[in-house]
C-alpha angles and dihedrals in degrees: 000000000000115000119241117270102345121166086276094053109159091359101115101167135050090244092053091050093050094047093049101042097037099040122001098048092054098054120103119243126252104194097188097172125038142123103231121138116257087201091061090048093051093045091044091229117214121206124224095213144358093263090064095051096036110034103024107106095346104129091179088069092039090059090053091054094045090050088055092055096254115162114247088241087076094044110043098349136092100282115126120268090247091054092049092051091050093053091050092048090052091051097045098079088061090063096083107153092018118113088228089076091055096041093051095049092045089053093047091049097043102043104024103028092235112155097178135085122271116227138130093286096049095041094099092051092049092043092056095042095048095044092051090049092050090061091065116107095241094051096081121104094275092048092051090051093047096048089049089059093235112173099177137019123191109198124195114246139178119239091242093055114119091220086218094147094047088055092048092048091049090052093050108094091193091066107085097177117085111234110192131177123242120210114241109178099166095125092056093060102033096094089154093062130079116269099028095125092047091049092052088054089053091049089051090053093048093051097033087232127125106235108206105138143011093280094056092043090055091046091053092049091048089052092053094044090057089047091053091046089053087056095054101266113169101173148029126215127205125190102199127173091229137337112287135199117162109135119209138184120258089250091054092048092050090051091051091051091049089056089053092050089050093050090244118148116256124210122245089252092052091049091051090048091057092043090051092052095047093045092049092048094047093046090055090051091050090052089051092054096038094246128152117243116216119197118194115184148156098060122134105210136203095007096163101070093186092056092040089058089048102041108013127223129335094033101119106281101108127105143187113287127206120215126143100228099156095112093049091044092053092047091050094049091043093054090055092044092052091057092043091244103111108132126207102284136199117201122204125176119186088210108083089204085075094064095097093041091054090045091059095041089058093062092054096062110029118134143189096254093091135347108270095015090174110047136196100226123232118277101287135218107311089025101053093101126105096271093042093052092046092048093049093049094044090050091048090047092049096048106024141005114303089184090070095049114130093216136211136358131183100226082196143134092209126095090209095059096089086097085076086075089055090048091051093046092052090050091047093051091045091054096046091043090054092052091050095047091046089057092247093120131023121263089242104152096191093055094040090052090052092049096047096043089046095054092043097049122328099070094052090044089057097037095054092041093239100140092201110174 
């Protein structure tokens, strides 16, 4: 029997162990998509206890607790932090086969030096150990980032954000990690969702431009894209329900916007027409500035309307969607390619059935600007477990070039989640090691080193134009 989570965790062959320990483990982290707070980074926030750093805002863990029948009082309610931690500790043993079990124990081991198993009986021991550790000077946000060997962080930011904290971080010579904004303009194009008109008013205020039609909306977005570029932005991120491509005339787009301003309902087709126009415009701007465009799709959000009214979005009530958007996606990419304005693009579908579809779309639109110009993004959200990561990488290997893959991201709000990169790297080395030892790939250490170090760091460094030494 293999012991739980030894130094060779998930590394089942000699080749896997060599690739991980000699190469993958030593590479810095480029966390190019996450949701951490730049304000907390700048202020070097310290946490009073493990509940604050672990359970605050982490809807992955909230779902575990809800699935174990825990009352919302102990999840997002007014129970004490100690009570909330206890309820999570009691639920954790039930997560056999869930990446949460691995993530939590990797985090406890890495940041708190805890080698045991967290459950209801050990909760007090872990609570006291972790809280004492959190009082140490290097256990603030910046310390956690530094000890995780993070070279670059790409946050997720609204176009109307002042980027004040990104500026302050960039001016702080003591901060060695690059923290760059990523442009997330979903609210500007979601005319079919509540709050669109109010958001456009906020965008108008931020740009000091009156937005009254498609021309002025594009002008305002162009203004903010340049502002983000001036603050070191290397990437955009779009959370779209599904790929869209329904072109419309300027007159049609203006009429659709007028309906939005008048609080009149728009049809699904009209909404997709405006989204198509905004996405095309933004993509051309990204190409101009040399940014990467990330497209996340096939998520059904806020399905529990009772809890949405109570807690708002991003609180653990989303699920995998299923929509065959391959045709629209290809038409969208083709339109940009025709005009020579297709940016480097990363495609993520929350539906794992889309892996093979994405893998074949990539080959239709690659270019000489950078190896792997169109990328199949890392296994995302409900797919970032062992099987999901393996399936995504096997699909990419079968249909494209795994050696040009830009690797893992945390997509997290937690400063402890950098161990997800370790988790990914162990799974990567396990997969490659298996192929080598099965005789499916040569035992060529020089090439294997290049592939593993590329996927862990070098490919993303090149792809995002970071030039980190």
